[in-house]
C-alpha positions in Angstrom: 37.3 108.9 139.0 40.9 108.5 139.4 42.5 111.8 137.5 45.7 110.5 135.9 46.4 114.2 134.8 47.6 114.9 138.2 49.9 111.8 138.5 53.4 113.2 139.1 54.9 109.9 140.6 55.3 106.4 139.9 55.0 105.7 143.6 51.4 107.3 143.1 50.8 104.4 140.4 50.0 101.3 142.1 46.7 102.6 144.3 45.2 104.5 141.2 45.6 101.2 139.5 43.9 99.3 142.3 41.1 101.7 142.2 41.0 102.0 138.7 40.5 97.9 138.3 37.8 98.3 140.6 35.7 100.5 138.8 36.3 99.0 135.8 35.2 95.5 137.3 32.1 97.3 139.2 30.8 98.0 135.6 31.5 95.1 133.7 29.6 93.0 136.2 30.8 89.6 138.0 33.6 87.6 136.8 34.2 84.0 137.3 37.2 83.5 139.4 38.5 80.3 138.0 39.3 78.9 134.7 37.4 75.7 133.2 39.5 73.1 131.6 39.6 74.2 127.7 39.5 70.6 126.5 40.3 71.5 123.2 39.3 69.7 120.4 40.1 70.2 116.4 37.0 69.8 114.1 39.0 69.8 111.1 42.1 70.8 109.4 43.0 72.6 106.0 46.1 73.1 104.6 46.8 76.9 103.4 49.9 78.3 101.3 52.0 78.9 104.4 49.9 77.5 107.5 47.6 74.9 108.5 44.1 76.3 109.4 42.2 74.4 111.9 38.8 74.5 113.3 38.9 73.9 117.0 36.5 74.4 119.9 36.6 74.6 123.7 35.1 75.6 126.9 34.7 78.9 128.3 32.8 78.1 131.3 31.2 74.8 132.4 28.4 74.4 129.8 29.3 76.1 126.6 32.0 75.6 123.7 33.4 78.2 121.4 34.1 77.5 118.0 37.3 79.3 116.8 39.7 79.4 113.5 43.2 78.6 114.6 46.2 79.3 112.2 49.5 77.7 112.3 52.2 78.7 110.2 54.1 75.7 108.4 58.1 75.3 109.4 58.7 77.6 111.9 59.0 77.1 115.6 58.3 79.5 118.5 56.5 82.4 116.7 54.2 84.8 118.3 50.8 84.6 118.5 47.7 87.2 117.8 44.0 87.0 119.0 42.1 88.2 116.2 38.8 90.0 117.3 35.6 90.3 114.7 34.3 93.4 114.6 30.2 93.3 114.6 29.0 91.3 112.2 26.8 88.4 111.7 29.4 85.8 110.7 31.7 86.6 113.4 34.8 84.6 113.5 34.4 83.9 109.4 35.4 87.4 108.8 38.8 87.3 110.7 39.5 84.1 109.1 38.9 85.5 105.8 36.5 83.1 104.6 34.1 85.6 104.1 33.6 89.8 104.7 35.8 93.2 104.2 39.3 91.0 103.7 41.0 93.8 104.9 40.0 92.5 108.4 40.7 89.1 107.8 43.2 89.6 110.5 43.9 85.9 111.5 44.6 85.0 107.7 46.8 88.0 107.2 48.8 87.7 110.2 49.4 83.8 109.5 50.5 84.6 106.0 53.0 86.7 107.7 54.4 84.0 110.0 52.1 84.8 113.5 49.8 82.0 115.3 46.5 83.3 115.3 43.2 82.3 116.7 39.9 84.0 115.9 36.8 83.2 117.8 33.3 83.6 117.5 32.5 86.5 120.4 29.0 86.3 122.3 25.7 86.2 120.1 27.6 85.9 116.6 28.7 83.3 114.3 27.8 79.7 115.7 26.9 81.6 118.9 24.2 83.8 117.6 21.4 83.1 120.0 18.4 81.3 118.5 15.1 83.1 117.5 17.0 86.2 117.9 19.0 88.7 115.8 22.6 88.2 115.8 24.3 90.6 118.6 21.0 90.7 120.7 22.2 90.0 124.1 19.0 89.4 125.9 19.8 85.6 126.2 22.8 86.6 127.7 21.7 88.5 130.7 18.5 86.0 131.1 21.3 83.3 132.0 23.9 85.7 133.4 22.2 88.5 135.1 25.3 90.0 137.1 27.7 90.4 134.2 28.0 92.4 131.0 28.3 91.5 127.3 31.9 93.3 127.3 32.6 91.5 130.8 31.7 88.0 129.0 33.5 88.8 125.7 37.0 89.5 128.1 36.2 86.0 129.7 36.0 84.2 126.5 39.1 86.1 125.2 41.1 84.9 127.8 40.1 81.3 127.1 41.1 82.0 123.7 44.3 83.4 124.5 44.5 80.1 126.7 43.8 78.0 123.7 46.3 80.1 122.0 48.9 78.9 124.7 48.6 75.4 124.2 49.2 75.4 120.6 52.6 73.7 119.7 55.4 76.4 118.4 53.5 79.6 119.7 55.9 81.8 122.1 53.9 82.3 124.9 55.9 85.5 125.7 55.0 87.3 122.7 51.6 87.3 122.8 49.3 90.2 120.7 45.6 91.1 120.1 44.2 92.9 117.3 40.4 94.1 116.3 38.3 96.7 114.5 34.9 98.4 115.7 33.5 96.1 118.5 36.7 93.9 118.0 38.6 97.0 118.4 36.9 97.5 121.8 37.3 93.6 123.0 41.2 93.8 121.8 41.8 96.7 124.1 39.9 95.5 126.9 41.8 92.3 126.8 45.1 94.3 126.6 44.3 96.4 129.6 43.3 93.3 131.9 45.3 90.5 130.8 49.1 90.9 131.5 50.2 88.5 128.8 49.1 90.7 125.7 52.6 92.4 124.7 51.1 94.3 121.7 48.0 95.7 120.9 46.3 97.2 118.1 42.4 98.5 118.3 41.0 100.4 115.4 37.8 102.5 116.0 37.0 100.6 119.0 36.0 103.7 121.4 35.2 107.3 122.2 35.1 108.9 125.4 32.2 108.3 127.5 32.3 111.6 128.7 32.9 113.2 125.3 30.1 111.0 123.6 27.0 112.9 122.3 25.2 109.6 122.6 27.0 107.7 125.6 23.5 105.6 125.6 25.6 103.3 123.1 27.3 101.5 125.9 24.2 100.6 127.9 21.8 99.3 124.9 22.1 99.8 120.9 19.7 97.8 118.9 19.6 94.9 121.3 23.2 94.6 122.3 23.6 95.5 125.7 27.6 96.2 126.6 27.8 97.6 129.9 24.0 97.6 131.5 25.6 98.7 135.0 27.0 102.1 133.0 23.0 103.3 132.8 23.1 105.3 136.0 26.7 107.1 134.8 24.8 108.1 131.3 22.0 109.2 133.0 24.1 111.2 135.5 26.5 111.8 132.8 29.2 111.1 136.0 31.3 108.4 135.0 33.5 106.1 137.0 36.5 105.4 134.5 36.8 106.3 130.7 38.9 105.0 128.4 42.2 106.5 129.1 41.8 104.8 132.4 42.1 101.4 130.4 44.5 102.7 128.3 46.5 103.0 131.3 46.3 99.9 132.6 47.9 98.2 129.5 50.7 100.1 130.2 54.1 100.0 129.8 53.0 97.2 126.9 52.8 98.3 123.4 49.2 99.9 122.5 48.5 101.2 119.0 45.4 103.1 118.6 43.6 103.6 114.7 41.3 106.4 114.9 38.9 107.5 112.5 38.5 111.4 112.8 35.2 111.5 110.5 33.8 108.0 111.9 30.4 107.4 110.9 29.8 105.3 113.6 31.1 106.7 116.7 31.0 110.4 117.8 33.6 112.8 118.6 36.4 110.6 117.9 38.8 113.4 118.6 38.6 112.5 122.4 40.5 109.2 121.5 43.4 111.7 121.4 42.9 113.3 124.5 42.6 109.5 126.5 45.8 108.7 125.0 47.5 112.0 126.1 45.7 111.5 129.7 47.5 107.6 129.6 50.7 108.7 128.5 51.2 109.9 131.5 51.4 106.7 133.1 53.5 105.3 130.1 55.9 108.3 130.6 56.1 107.3 134.2 56.9 103.6 133.3 59.8 104.7 130.8 57.7 104.0 127.7 56.3 107.1 126.7 56.2 106.0 123.0 54.9 102.6 123.6 51.4 104.1 123.3 50.1 105.7 119.7 47.1 107.1 118.0 47.0 106.9 113.9 44.4 109.4 113.1 43.1 108.8 109.7 39.7 110.5 107.5 38.9 107.1 105.8 35.6 107.0 108.0 34.8 104.0 110.0 37.0 101.4 108.2 40.8 99.3 108.2 42.6 101.1 105.3 45.6 99.4 103.5 47.6 102.0 105.3 46.0 101.2 108.4 46.7 97.4 108.0 50.4 98.7 107.2 50.6 100.7 110.5 49.4 97.2 112.4 52.1 95.3 110.8 54.9 97.7 111.6 53.6 97.5 115.1 53.6 93.9 115.7 57.1 93.3 113.7 58.4 96.1 116.1 57.0 94.8 119.3 56.5 91.2 118.5 
């Protein structure tokens, strides 16, 4: 594992970065080398108070089309775009769009109301992609068809395509792209920001706890049918991990990344370790001259997105996008 704490010079980073990416890809599994043609289709369209909301679908591989909500602000040119990743809820993108679920997690609707173009797709095994005859987020069907992949790897690939679809939208400034998510959506947001250089600002809420400090790291291998990273099983059993979350944070450098961390998170254990991950990754941010571009907002309101946290996210995107 690359030791970020020992890095003293920027000349060390390219080699370390290459090693981290290699370790991450080995755990995430086989990722497609080529993108398929999206062939975006607009299924329906509704006018909102300050935006147009479209239900679209597009290809993410040779066979599967994914459904998403696309919000386009009216009367504005060259607006920033934000990909909104939903948490682990059966309704998937419907919550991010503000159609059902927690209104504080209706990121796509919220940021469209503030003048951003937004897209909210269904993640694997959720919403319109829920597996037939199985519970939402049961990934057994995914591994039957894609035994060399991982659920988080598939989510990464799908979110890259969602970002492609957002970039194809007229009036979106492709130089000002962000990503936001809470819970599993926060996990997905951070991974995308780490591995897709188009992301210029990221807000990830309650998305992780360090593998090495987790009292139940098995959660990343199998959690009630959702197997996020099955190739991490051997590392969990041996308590020796090829990378940790500070390495993913470092890969996002120097792009602005805001973590929102509940210190009393009832879903994730020992979330104080997120602060340790930030401190280690800030070594790389500092070497790149952007030490303040990685921050961790801590709170004691449990596994939730509070009004205060949402305000911090708003400020982050306003500042950096």
